PDB file of N, H, CA, C and O in Angstrom:
ATOM      1  N   UNK A   1     -48.290 -16.640 -12.024  1.00  0.00           N
ATOM      2  CA  UNK A   1     -48.758 -15.514 -11.495  1.00  0.00           C
ATOM      3  C   UNK A   1     -48.102 -15.301 -10.121  1.00  0.00           C
ATOM      4  O   UNK A   1     -48.060 -16.202  -9.283  1.00  0.00           O
ATOM      5  N   UNK A   2     -47.583 -14.057  -9.920  1.00  0.00           N
ATOM      6  H   UNK A   2     -47.617 -13.325 -10.600  1.00  0.00           H
ATOM      7  CA  UNK A   2     -46.873 -13.736  -8.648  1.00  0.00           C
ATOM      8  C   UNK A   2     -47.812 -13.776  -7.437  1.00  0.00           C
ATOM      9  O   UNK A   2     -49.021 -13.611  -7.600  1.00  0.00           O
ATOM     10  N   UNK A   3     -47.298 -13.984  -6.262  1.00  0.00           N
ATOM     11  H   UNK A   3     -46.316 -14.118  -6.129  1.00  0.00           H
ATOM     12  CA  UNK A   3     -48.038 -14.110  -4.990  1.00  0.00           C
ATOM     13  C   UNK A   3     -48.535 -12.655  -4.807  1.00  0.00           C
ATOM     14  O   UNK A   3     -47.825 -11.710  -5.151  1.00  0.00           O
ATOM     15  N   UNK A   4     -49.706 -12.492  -4.287  1.00  0.00           N
ATOM     16  H   UNK A   4     -50.283 -13.260  -4.008  1.00  0.00           H
ATOM     17  CA  UNK A   4     -50.206 -11.163  -3.941  1.00  0.00           C
ATOM     18  C   UNK A   4     -49.646 -10.761  -2.655  1.00  0.00           C
ATOM     19  O   UNK A   4     -49.543 -11.564  -1.727  1.00  0.00           O
ATOM     20  N   UNK A   5     -49.259  -9.464  -2.567  1.00  0.00           N
ATOM     21  H   UNK A   5     -49.343  -8.812  -3.320  1.00  0.00           H
ATOM     22  CA  UNK A   5     -48.608  -8.834  -1.406  1.00  0.00           C
ATOM     23  C   UNK A   5     -49.804  -8.088  -0.690  1.00  0.00           C
ATOM     24  O   UNK A   5     -50.560  -7.317  -1.280  1.00  0.00           O
ATOM     25  N   UNK A   6     -49.885  -8.409   0.649  1.00  0.00           N
ATOM     26  H   UNK A   6     -49.271  -9.036   1.128  1.00  0.00           H
ATOM     27  CA  UNK A   6     -50.923  -7.780   1.426  1.00  0.00           C
ATOM     28  C   UNK A   6     -50.339  -6.673   2.344  1.00  0.00           C
ATOM     29  O   UNK A   6     -49.244  -6.822   2.887  1.00  0.00           O
ATOM     30  N   UNK A   7     -51.100  -5.551   2.507  1.00  0.00           N
ATOM     31  H   UNK A   7     -51.989  -5.429   2.066  1.00  0.00           H
ATOM     32  CA  UNK A   7     -50.749  -4.560   3.516  1.00  0.00           C
ATOM     33  C   UNK A   7     -50.961  -5.127   4.912  1.00  0.00           C
ATOM     34  O   UNK A   7     -51.648  -6.138   5.056  1.00  0.00           O
ATOM     35  N   UNK A   8     -50.422  -4.540   5.895  1.00  0.00           N
ATOM     36  H   UNK A   8     -49.864  -3.719   5.778  1.00  0.00           H
ATOM     37  CA  UNK A   8     -50.603  -5.024   7.315  1.00  0.00           C
ATOM     38  C   UNK A   8     -52.136  -5.045   7.556  1.00  0.00           C
ATOM     39  O   UNK A   8     -52.643  -6.022   8.107  1.00  0.00           O
ATOM     40  N   UNK A   9     -52.873  -4.001   7.161  1.00  0.00           N
ATOM     41  H   UNK A   9     -52.461  -3.208   6.714  1.00  0.00           H
ATOM     42  CA  UNK A   9     -54.257  -3.900   7.488  1.00  0.00           C
ATOM     43  C   UNK A   9     -55.047  -5.019   6.676  1.00  0.00           C
ATOM     44  O   UNK A   9     -55.959  -5.591   7.271  1.00  0.00           O
ATOM     45  N   UNK A  10     -54.782  -5.352   5.441  1.00  0.00           N
ATOM     46  H   UNK A  10     -54.041  -4.887   4.957  1.00  0.00           H
ATOM     47  CA  UNK A  10     -55.297  -6.451   4.740  1.00  0.00           C
ATOM     48  C   UNK A  10     -54.951  -7.832   5.418  1.00  0.00           C
ATOM     49  O   UNK A  10     -55.763  -8.757   5.391  1.00  0.00           O
ATOM     50  N   UNK A  11     -53.892  -7.927   5.943  1.00  0.00           N
ATOM     51  H   UNK A  11     -53.233  -7.175   5.966  1.00  0.00           H
ATOM     52  CA  UNK A  11     -53.473  -9.277   6.613  1.00  0.00           C
ATOM     53  C   UNK A  11     -54.185  -9.352   7.859  1.00  0.00           C
ATOM     54  O   UNK A  11     -54.584 -10.439   8.274  1.00  0.00           O
ATOM     55  N   UNK A  12     -54.393  -8.185   8.544  1.00  0.00           N
ATOM     56  H   UNK A  12     -54.069  -7.302   8.207  1.00  0.00           H
ATOM     57  CA  UNK A  12     -55.115  -8.214   9.899  1.00  0.00           C
ATOM     58  C   UNK A  12     -56.695  -8.555   9.672  1.00  0.00           C
ATOM     59  O   UNK A  12     -57.357  -9.229  10.461  1.00  0.00           O
ATOM     60  N   UNK A  13     -57.138  -8.038   8.589  1.00  0.00           N
ATOM     61  H   UNK A  13     -56.600  -7.490   7.949  1.00  0.00           H
ATOM     62  CA  UNK A  13     -58.522  -8.288   8.232  1.00  0.00           C
ATOM     63  C   UNK A  13     -58.695  -9.766   7.881  1.00  0.00           C
ATOM     64  O   UNK A  13     -59.692 -10.370   8.276  1.00  0.00           O
ATOM     65  N   UNK A  14     -57.745 -10.365   7.145  1.00  0.00           N
ATOM     66  H   UNK A  14     -56.935  -9.874   6.824  1.00  0.00           H
ATOM     67  CA  UNK A  14     -57.786 -11.783   6.652  1.00  0.00           C
ATOM     68  C   UNK A  14     -57.755 -12.681   7.957  1.00  0.00           C
ATOM     69  O   UNK A  14     -58.448 -13.690   8.093  1.00  0.00           O
ATOM     70  N   UNK A  15     -56.890 -12.204   8.877  1.00  0.00           N
ATOM     71  H   UNK A  15     -56.327 -11.385   8.767  1.00  0.00           H
ATOM     72  CA  UNK A  15     -56.815 -12.946  10.165  1.00  0.00           C
ATOM     73  C   UNK A  15     -57.905 -12.805  11.163  1.00  0.00           C
ATOM     74  O   UNK A  15     -58.103 -13.609  12.073  1.00  0.00           O
ATOM     75  N   UNK A  16     -58.635 -11.675  10.923  1.00  0.00           N
ATOM     76  H   UNK A  16     -58.474 -11.022  10.183  1.00  0.00           H
ATOM     77  CA  UNK A  16     -59.670 -11.328  11.945  1.00  0.00           C
ATOM     78  C   UNK A  16     -59.105 -10.758  13.120  1.00  0.00           C
ATOM     79  O   UNK A  16     -59.605 -11.010  14.216  1.00  0.00           O
ATOM     80  N   UNK A  17     -58.027  -9.950  12.995  1.00  0.00           N
ATOM     81  H   UNK A  17     -57.620  -9.745  12.105  1.00  0.00           H
ATOM     82  CA  UNK A  17     -57.357  -9.371  14.193  1.00  0.00           C
ATOM     83  C   UNK A  17     -57.250  -7.917  13.966  1.00  0.00           C
ATOM     84  O   UNK A  17     -57.706  -7.403  12.944  1.00  0.00           O
ATOM     85  N   UNK A  18     -56.635  -7.212  14.929  1.00  0.00           N
ATOM     86  H   UNK A  18     -56.264  -7.629  15.759  1.00  0.00           H
ATOM     87  CA  UNK A  18     -56.257  -5.807  14.700  1.00  0.00           C
ATOM     88  C   UNK A  18     -54.988  -5.778  13.951  1.00  0.00           C
ATOM     89  O   UNK A  18     -54.380  -6.838  13.801  1.00  0.00           O
ATOM     90  N   UNK A  19     -54.478  -4.576  13.420  1.00  0.00           N
ATOM     91  H   UNK A  19     -54.971  -3.715  13.542  1.00  0.00           H
ATOM     92  CA  UNK A  19     -53.276  -4.369  12.685  1.00  0.00           C
ATOM     93  C   UNK A  19     -52.019  -4.675  13.572  1.00  0.00           C
ATOM     94  O   UNK A  19     -50.913  -4.964  13.116  1.00  0.00           O
ATOM     95  N   UNK A  20     -52.335  -4.575  14.887  1.00  0.00           N
ATOM     96  H   UNK A  20     -53.234  -4.341  15.257  1.00  0.00           H
ATOM     97  CA  UNK A  20     -51.173  -4.723  15.823  1.00  0.00           C
ATOM     98  C   UNK A  20     -50.576  -6.229  15.857  1.00  0.00           C
ATOM     99  O   UNK A  20     -49.395  -6.454  16.120  1.00  0.00           O
ATOM    100  N   UNK A  21     -51.454  -7.157  15.586  1.00  0.00           N
ATOM    101  H   UNK A  21     -52.414  -6.974  15.373  1.00  0.00           H
ATOM    102  CA  UNK A  21     -51.057  -8.562  15.616  1.00  0.00           C
ATOM    103  C   UNK A  21     -50.038  -8.854  14.488  1.00  0.00           C
ATOM    104  O   UNK A  21     -48.938  -9.343  14.742  1.00  0.00           O
ATOM    105  N   UNK A  22     -50.434  -8.543  13.244  1.00  0.00           N
ATOM    106  H   UNK A  22     -51.329  -8.146  13.037  1.00  0.00           H
ATOM    107  CA  UNK A  22     -49.467  -8.802  12.135  1.00  0.00           C
ATOM    108  C   UNK A  22     -48.178  -7.949  12.340  1.00  0.00           C
ATOM    109  O   UNK A  22     -47.107  -8.477  12.045  1.00  0.00           O
ATOM    110  N   UNK A  23     -48.190  -6.828  12.764  1.00  0.00           N
ATOM    111  H   UNK A  23     -49.060  -6.399  13.004  1.00  0.00           H
ATOM    112  CA  UNK A  23     -47.035  -5.908  12.993  1.00  0.00           C
ATOM    113  C   UNK A  23     -46.242  -6.667  14.086  1.00  0.00           C
ATOM    114  O   UNK A  23     -45.017  -6.650  13.966  1.00  0.00           O
ATOM    115  N   UNK A  24     -46.755  -7.300  15.089  1.00  0.00           N
ATOM    116  H   UNK A  24     -47.750  -7.314  15.187  1.00  0.00           H
ATOM    117  CA  UNK A  24     -45.999  -8.045  16.100  1.00  0.00           C
ATOM    118  C   UNK A  24     -45.365  -9.280  15.502  1.00  0.00           C
ATOM    119  O   UNK A  24     -44.215  -9.591  15.814  1.00  0.00           O
ATOM    120  N   UNK A  25     -46.072  -9.982  14.662  1.00  0.00           N
ATOM    121  H   UNK A  25     -47.006  -9.730  14.408  1.00  0.00           H
ATOM    122  CA  UNK A  25     -45.507 -11.141  13.896  1.00  0.00           C
ATOM    123  C   UNK A  25     -44.236 -10.649  13.164  1.00  0.00           C
ATOM    124  O   UNK A  25     -43.204 -11.315  13.242  1.00  0.00           O
ATOM    125  N   UNK A  26     -44.285  -9.535  12.477  1.00  0.00           N
ATOM    126  H   UNK A  26     -45.124  -8.995  12.413  1.00  0.00           H
ATOM    127  CA  UNK A  26     -43.226  -9.036  11.611  1.00  0.00           C
ATOM    128  C   UNK A  26     -42.092  -8.647  12.607  1.00  0.00           C
ATOM    129  O   UNK A  26     -40.939  -9.029  12.405  1.00  0.00           O
ATOM    130  N   UNK A  27     -42.418  -7.910  13.649  1.00  0.00           N
ATOM    131  H   UNK A  27     -43.354  -7.600  13.813  1.00  0.00           H
ATOM    132  CA  UNK A  27     -41.307  -7.407  14.576  1.00  0.00           C
ATOM    133  C   UNK A  27     -40.522  -8.638  15.105  1.00  0.00           C
ATOM    134  O   UNK A  27     -39.293  -8.647  15.173  1.00  0.00           O
ATOM    135  N   UNK A  28     -41.307  -9.669  15.471  1.00  0.00           N
ATOM    136  H   UNK A  28     -42.306  -9.662  15.415  1.00  0.00           H
ATOM    137  CA  UNK A  28     -40.649 -10.929  16.101  1.00  0.00           C
ATOM    138  C   UNK A  28     -40.249 -11.945  15.051  1.00  0.00           C
ATOM    139  O   UNK A  28     -39.938 -13.089  15.383  1.00  0.00           O
ATOM    140  N   UNK A  29     -40.251 -11.549  13.807  1.00  0.00           N
ATOM    141  H   UNK A  29     -40.503 -10.620  13.538  1.00  0.00           H
ATOM    142  CA  UNK A  29     -39.725 -12.400  12.665  1.00  0.00           C
ATOM    143  C   UNK A  29     -40.344 -13.732  12.595  1.00  0.00           C
ATOM    144  O   UNK A  29     -39.717 -14.747  12.290  1.00  0.00           O
ATOM    145  N   UNK A  30     -41.690 -13.694  12.912  1.00  0.00           N
ATOM    146  H   UNK A  30     -42.199 -12.870  13.160  1.00  0.00           H
ATOM    147  CA  UNK A  30     -42.482 -15.047  13.072  1.00  0.00           C
ATOM    148  C   UNK A  30     -43.177 -15.223  11.692  1.00  0.00           C
ATOM    149  O   UNK A  30     -43.764 -16.285  11.487  1.00  0.00           O
ATOM    150  N   UNK A  31     -43.156 -14.320  10.789  1.00  0.00           N
ATOM    151  H   UNK A  31     -42.680 -13.457  10.956  1.00  0.00           H
ATOM    152  CA  UNK A  31     -43.816 -14.459   9.520  1.00  0.00           C
ATOM    153  C   UNK A  31     -42.951 -13.866   8.449  1.00  0.00           C
ATOM    154  O   UNK A  31     -42.225 -12.905   8.706  1.00  0.00           O
ATOM    155  N   UNK A  32     -43.007 -14.418   7.234  1.00  0.00           N
ATOM    156  H   UNK A  32     -43.597 -15.198   7.026  1.00  0.00           H
ATOM    157  CA  UNK A  32     -42.212 -13.835   6.073  1.00  0.00           C
ATOM    158  C   UNK A  32     -42.820 -12.452   5.656  1.00  0.00           C
ATOM    159  O   UNK A  32     -44.038 -12.289   5.584  1.00  0.00           O
ATOM    160  N   UNK A  33     -42.007 -11.569   5.413  1.00  0.00           N
ATOM    161  H   UNK A  33     -41.018 -11.701   5.472  1.00  0.00           H
ATOM    162  CA  UNK A  33     -42.548 -10.191   4.957  1.00  0.00           C
ATOM    163  C   UNK A  33     -41.592  -9.606   3.920  1.00  0.00           C
ATOM    164  O   UNK A  33     -40.455 -10.067   3.821  1.00  0.00           O
ATOM    165  N   UNK A  34     -41.985  -8.675   3.199  1.00  0.00           N
ATOM    166  H   UNK A  34     -42.909  -8.301   3.280  1.00  0.00           H
ATOM    167  CA  UNK A  34     -41.320  -7.943   2.129  1.00  0.00           C
ATOM    168  C   UNK A  34     -41.241  -6.595   2.411  1.00  0.00           C
ATOM    169  O   UNK A  34     -42.289  -6.017   2.700  1.00  0.00           O
ATOM    170  N   UNK A  35     -40.108  -5.923   2.380  1.00  0.00           N
ATOM    171  H   UNK A  35     -39.257  -6.392   2.145  1.00  0.00           H
ATOM    172  CA  UNK A  35     -39.919  -4.489   2.500  1.00  0.00           C
ATOM    173  C   UNK A  35     -39.915  -3.781   1.118  1.00  0.00           C
ATOM    174  O   UNK A  35     -39.037  -4.046   0.297  1.00  0.00           O
ATOM    175  N   UNK A  36     -40.876  -2.901   0.870  1.00  0.00           N
ATOM    176  H   UNK A  36     -41.589  -2.686   1.537  1.00  0.00           H
ATOM    177  CA  UNK A  36     -40.808  -2.192  -0.334  1.00  0.00           C
ATOM    178  C   UNK A  36     -40.671  -0.727  -0.015  1.00  0.00           C
ATOM    179  O   UNK A  36     -41.598   0.012   0.316  1.00  0.00           O
ATOM    180  N   UNK A  37     -39.389  -0.390  -0.155  1.00  0.00           N
ATOM    181  H   UNK A  37     -38.636  -0.991  -0.424  1.00  0.00           H
ATOM    182  CA  UNK A  37     -39.025   0.949   0.379  1.00  0.00           C
ATOM    183  C   UNK A  37     -39.227   1.033   1.870  1.00  0.00           C
ATOM    184  O   UNK A  37     -38.655   0.225   2.601  1.00  0.00           O
ATOM    185  N   UNK A  38     -39.978   1.928   2.332  1.00  0.00           N
ATOM    186  H   UNK A  38     -40.443   2.584   1.738  1.00  0.00           H
ATOM    187  CA  UNK A  38     -40.374   2.044   3.700  1.00  0.00           C
ATOM    188  C   UNK A  38     -41.717   1.192   4.155  1.00  0.00           C
ATOM    189  O   UNK A  38     -42.109   1.087   5.317  1.00  0.00           O
ATOM    190  N   UNK A  39     -42.296   0.645   3.063  1.00  0.00           N
ATOM    191  H   UNK A  39     -41.977   0.730   2.118  1.00  0.00           H
ATOM    192  CA  UNK A  39     -43.480  -0.045   3.274  1.00  0.00           C
ATOM    193  C   UNK A  39     -43.240  -1.538   3.588  1.00  0.00           C
ATOM    194  O   UNK A  39     -42.229  -2.093   3.157  1.00  0.00           O
ATOM    195  N   UNK A  40     -44.187  -2.221   4.360  1.00  0.00           N
ATOM    196  H   UNK A  40     -45.008  -1.770   4.711  1.00  0.00           H
ATOM    197  CA  UNK A  40     -43.972  -3.542   4.593  1.00  0.00           C
ATOM    198  C   UNK A  40     -45.217  -4.254   3.965  1.00  0.00           C
ATOM    199  O   UNK A  40     -46.340  -3.754   4.021  1.00  0.00           O
ATOM    200  N   UNK A  41     -44.953  -5.435   3.372  1.00  0.00           N
ATOM    201  H   UNK A  41     -44.040  -5.841   3.326  1.00  0.00           H
ATOM    202  CA  UNK A  41     -46.023  -6.318   2.682  1.00  0.00           C
ATOM    203  C   UNK A  41     -45.833  -7.758   3.168  1.00  0.00           C
ATOM    204  O   UNK A  41     -44.734  -8.254   3.418  1.00  0.00           O
ATOM    205  N   UNK A  42     -46.945  -8.344   3.269  1.00  0.00           N
ATOM    206  H   UNK A  42     -47.837  -7.942   3.066  1.00  0.00           H
ATOM    207  CA  UNK A  42     -46.936  -9.795   3.554  1.00  0.00           C
ATOM    208  C   UNK A  42     -47.422 -10.593   2.524  1.00  0.00           C
ATOM    209  O   UNK A  42     -48.594 -10.455   2.172  1.00  0.00           O
ATOM    210  N   UNK A  43     -46.612 -11.501   1.928  1.00  0.00           N
ATOM    211  H   UNK A  43     -45.660 -11.613   2.214  1.00  0.00           H
ATOM    212  CA  UNK A  43     -47.167 -12.310   0.835  1.00  0.00           C
ATOM    213  C   UNK A  43     -48.378 -13.225   1.367  1.00  0.00           C
ATOM    214  O   UNK A  43     -48.291 -13.780   2.463  1.00  0.00           O
ATOM    215  N   UNK A  44     -49.443 -13.350   0.596  1.00  0.00           N
ATOM    216  H   UNK A  44     -49.514 -12.899  -0.294  1.00  0.00           H
ATOM    217  CA  UNK A  44     -50.568 -14.161   0.939  1.00  0.00           C
ATOM    218  C   UNK A  44     -50.234 -15.561   1.234  1.00  0.00           C
ATOM    219  O   UNK A  44     -50.849 -16.164   2.114  1.00  0.00           O
ATOM    220  N   UNK A  45     -49.326 -16.097   0.575  1.00  0.00           N
ATOM    221  H   UNK A  45     -48.826 -15.607  -0.139  1.00  0.00           H
ATOM    222  CA  UNK A  45     -48.841 -17.418   0.887  1.00  0.00           C
ATOM    223  C   UNK A  45     -48.225 -17.680   2.160  1.00  0.00           C
ATOM    224  O   UNK A  45     -48.408 -18.736   2.766  1.00  0.00           O
ATOM    225  N   UNK A  46     -47.385 -16.593   2.647  1.00  0.00           N
ATOM    226  H   UNK A  46     -47.237 -15.735   2.155  1.00  0.00           H
ATOM    227  CA  UNK A  46     -46.833 -16.669   3.922  1.00  0.00           C
ATOM    228  C   UNK A  46     -47.859 -16.603   4.993  1.00  0.00           C
ATOM    229  O   UNK A  46     -47.630 -17.215   6.037  1.00  0.00           O
ATOM    230  N   UNK A  47     -49.051 -15.878   4.849  1.00  0.00           N
ATOM    231  H   UNK A  47     -49.237 -15.381   4.002  1.00  0.00           H
ATOM    232  CA  UNK A  47     -50.030 -15.689   5.819  1.00  0.00           C
ATOM    233  C   UNK A  47     -50.755 -17.175   5.829  1.00  0.00           C
ATOM    234  O   UNK A  47     -51.065 -17.727   6.885  1.00  0.00           O
ATOM    235  N   UNK A  48     -50.972 -17.716   4.619  1.00  0.00           N
ATOM    236  H   UNK A  48     -50.720 -17.268   3.761  1.00  0.00           H
ATOM    237  CA  UNK A  48     -51.610 -19.142   4.644  1.00  0.00           C
ATOM    238  C   UNK A  48     -50.750 -20.144   5.347  1.00  0.00           C
ATOM    239  O   UNK A  48     -51.255 -21.009   6.062  1.00  0.00           O
ATOM    240  N   UNK A  49     -49.430 -20.042   5.153  1.00  0.00           N
ATOM    241  H   UNK A  49     -49.020 -19.339   4.572  1.00  0.00           H
ATOM    242  CA  UNK A  49     -48.525 -20.935   5.757  1.00  0.00           C
ATOM    243  C   UNK A  49     -48.519 -20.755   7.360  1.00  0.00           C
ATOM    244  O   UNK A  49     -48.491 -21.721   8.122  1.00  0.00           O
ATOM    245  N   UNK A  50     -48.548 -19.464   7.770  1.00  0.00           N
ATOM    246  H   UNK A  50     -48.570 -18.679   7.151  1.00  0.00           H
ATOM    247  CA  UNK A  50     -48.609 -19.283   9.239  1.00  0.00           C
ATOM    248  C   UNK A  50     -49.817 -19.788   9.814  1.00  0.00           C
ATOM    249  O   UNK A  50     -49.770 -20.313  10.926  1.00  0.00           O
ATOM    250  N   UNK A  51     -50.998 -19.680   9.125  1.00  0.00           N
ATOM    251  H   UNK A  51     -51.036 -19.253   8.222  1.00  0.00           H
ATOM    252  CA  UNK A  51     -52.254 -20.188   9.761  1.00  0.00           C
ATOM    253  C   UNK A  51     -52.172 -21.618   9.694  1.00  0.00           C
ATOM    254  O   UNK A  51     -52.534 -22.232  10.698  1.00  0.00           O
ATOM    255  N   UNK A  52     -51.739 -22.308   8.636  1.00  0.00           N
ATOM    256  H   UNK A  52     -51.445 -21.810   7.820  1.00  0.00           H
ATOM    257  CA  UNK A  52     -51.590 -23.748   8.606  1.00  0.00           C
ATOM    258  C   UNK A  52     -50.702 -24.295   9.744  1.00  0.00           C
ATOM    259  O   UNK A  52     -51.068 -25.218  10.472  1.00  0.00           O
ATOM    260  N   UNK A  53     -49.490 -23.657   9.853  1.00  0.00           N
ATOM    261  H   UNK A  53     -49.193 -22.907   9.261  1.00  0.00           H
ATOM    262  CA  UNK A  53     -48.563 -24.098  10.811  1.00  0.00           C
ATOM    263  C   UNK A  53     -49.075 -23.943  12.365  1.00  0.00           C
ATOM    264  O   UNK A  53     -48.603 -24.616  13.281  1.00  0.00           O
ATOM    265  N   UNK A  54     -50.020 -23.042  12.516  1.00  0.00           N
ATOM    266  H   UNK A  54     -50.403 -22.494  11.772  1.00  0.00           H
ATOM    267  CA  UNK A  54     -50.469 -22.789  13.867  1.00  0.00           C
ATOM    268  C   UNK A  54     -51.930 -23.287  14.107  1.00  0.00           C
ATOM    269  O   UNK A  54     -52.574 -22.887  15.077  1.00  0.00           O
ATOM    270  N   UNK A  55     -52.459 -24.213  13.155  1.00  0.00           N
ATOM    271  H   UNK A  55     -51.935 -24.538  12.368  1.00  0.00           H
ATOM    272  CA  UNK A  55     -53.800 -24.766  13.261  1.00  0.00           C
ATOM    273  C   UNK A  55     -53.621 -26.046  14.236  1.00  0.00           C
ATOM    274  O   UNK A  55     -52.744 -26.887  14.037  1.00  0.00           O
ATOM    275  N   UNK A  56     -54.461 -26.103  15.218  1.00  0.00           N
ATOM    276  H   UNK A  56     -55.173 -25.420  15.380  1.00  0.00           H
ATOM    277  CA  UNK A  56     -54.503 -27.177  16.066  1.00  0.00           C
ATOM    278  C   UNK A  56     -55.708 -28.056  15.788  1.00  0.00           C
ATOM    279  O   UNK A  56     -56.856 -27.615  15.740  1.00  0.00           O
ATOM    280  N   UNK A  57     -55.377 -29.317  15.610  1.00  0.00           N
ATOM    281  H   UNK A  57     -54.444 -29.675  15.650  1.00  0.00           H
ATOM    282  CA  UNK A  57     -56.384 -30.345  15.142  1.00  0.00           C
ATOM    283  C   UNK A  57     -57.015 -30.830  16.456  1.00  0.00           C
ATOM    284  O   UNK A  57     -56.324 -30.943  17.469  1.00  0.00           O
ATOM    285  N   UNK A  58     -58.336 -31.118  16.442  1.00  0.00           N
ATOM    286  H   UNK A  58     -58.897 -31.027  15.619  1.00  0.00           H
ATOM    287  CA  UNK A  58     -58.955 -31.773  17.690  1.00  0.00           C
ATOM    288  C   UNK A  58     -58.442 -33.195  17.955  1.00  0.00           C
ATOM    289  O   UNK A  58     -58.074 -33.937  17.044  1.00  0.00           O
ATOM    290  N   UNK A  59     -58.437 -33.514  19.185  1.00  0.00           N
ATOM    291  H   UNK A  59     -58.736 -32.911  19.925  1.00  0.00           H
ATOM    292  CA  UNK A  59     -57.942 -34.898  19.724  1.00  0.00           C
ATOM    293  C   UNK A  59     -58.912 -35.938  19.240  1.00  0.00           C
ATOM    294  O   UNK A  59     -58.473 -37.038  18.905  1.00  0.00           O
ATOM    295  N   UNK A  60     -60.109 -35.695  19.181  1.00  0.00           N
ATOM    296  H   UNK A  60     -60.466 -34.801  19.453  1.00  0.00           H
ATOM    297  CA  UNK A  60     -61.051 -36.753  18.939  1.00  0.00           C
ATOM    298  C   UNK A  60     -62.133 -36.715  20.051  1.00  0.00           C
ATOM    299  O   UNK A  60     -62.190 -35.840  20.916  1.00  0.00           O
ATOM    300  N   UNK A  61     -62.993 -37.773  19.929  1.00  0.00           N
ATOM    301  H   UNK A  61     -62.948 -38.484  19.227  1.00  0.00           H
ATOM    302  CA  UNK A  61     -64.069 -37.859  21.087  1.00  0.00           C
ATOM    303  C   UNK A  61     -63.505 -38.390  22.349  1.00  0.00           C
ATOM    304  O   UNK A  61     -62.796 -39.396  22.312  1.00  0.00           O
ATOM    305  N   UNK A  62     -63.761 -37.807  23.425  1.00  0.00           N
ATOM    306  H   UNK A  62     -64.337 -36.990  23.454  1.00  0.00           H
ATOM    307  CA  UNK A  62     -63.389 -38.285  24.691  1.00  0.00           C
ATOM    308  C   UNK A  62     -64.561 -38.933  25.323  1.00  0.00           C
ATOM    309  O   UNK A  62     -65.701 -38.476  25.239  1.00  0.00           O
ATOM    310  N   UNK A  63     -64.202 -40.145  26.036  1.00  0.00           N
ATOM    311  H   UNK A  63     -63.276 -40.517  26.104  1.00  0.00           H
ATOM    312  CA  UNK A  63     -65.298 -40.855  26.794  1.00  0.00           C
ATOM    313  C   UNK A  63     -65.111 -40.695  28.317  1.00  0.00           C
ATOM    314  O   UNK A  63     -63.990 -40.564  28.810  1.00  0.00           O
ATOM    315  N   UNK A  64     -66.225 -40.710  29.035  1.00  0.00           N
ATOM    316  H   UNK A  64     -67.135 -40.816  28.635  1.00  0.00           H
ATOM    317  CA  UNK A  64     -65.946 -40.643  30.553  1.00  0.00           C
ATOM    318  C   UNK A  64     -65.645 -42.089  31.097  1.00  0.00           C
ATOM    319  O   UNK A  64     -66.283 -43.085  30.755  1.00  0.00           O
ATOM    320  N   UNK A  65     -64.621 -42.083  31.963  1.00  0.00           N
ATOM    321  H   UNK A  65     -64.102 -41.274  32.241  1.00  0.00           H
ATOM    322  CA  UNK A  65     -64.311 -43.421  32.568  1.00  0.00           C
ATOM    323  C   UNK A  65     -65.323 -43.995  33.422  1.00  0.00           C
ATOM    324  O   UNK A  65     -65.951 -43.287  34.209  1.00  0.00           O
ATOM    325  N   UNK A  66     -65.528 -45.312  33.307  1.00  0.00           N
ATOM    326  H   UNK A  66     -65.018 -45.887  32.668  1.00  0.00           H
ATOM    327  CA  UNK A  66     -66.441 -46.029  34.101  1.00  0.00           C
ATOM    328  C   UNK A  66     -67.898 -45.950  33.630  1.00  0.00           C
ATOM    329  O   UNK A  66     -68.780 -46.552  34.242  1.00  0.00           O
ATOM    330  N   UNK A  67     -68.148 -45.218  32.554  1.00  0.00           N
ATOM    331  H   UNK A  67     -67.432 -44.730  32.056  1.00  0.00           H
ATOM    332  CA  UNK A  67     -69.469 -45.012  31.997  1.00  0.00           C
ATOM    333  C   UNK A  67     -69.550 -45.973  30.808  1.00  0.00           C
ATOM    334  O   UNK A  67     -68.720 -45.928  29.900  1.00  0.00           O
ATOM    335  N   UNK A  68     -70.495 -46.781  30.831  1.00  0.00           N
ATOM    336  H   UNK A  68     -71.169 -46.817  31.569  1.00  0.00           H
ATOM    337  CA  UNK A  68     -70.775 -47.883  29.772  1.00  0.00           C
ATOM    338  C   UNK A  68     -71.660 -47.294  28.732  1.00  0.00           C
ATOM    339  O   UNK A  68     -72.028 -47.976  27.776  1.00  0.00           O
TER     340      UNK A  68
END
C-alpha cells in the first residue's frame, strides 16, 4: 500500500502545531514533500521520520552531589 500523503493542515494537526510550522519545514527543505501540481503534500512516513530524528531521549536519573 502506498504511503498516505498529508496536506499541510493535516501534518500540522498531527504535529500539534499551526500550519505555519510544516510550511517552514518545507521552505527550509528540512522535511520530504511532494508537489502535486501547485499543491504540496507530506508523506506520513516523512513526518514520522522527522519526529523520530528530532526526539530527545532523557539522560536518566540525576543525583545530588554529597547527598547519601
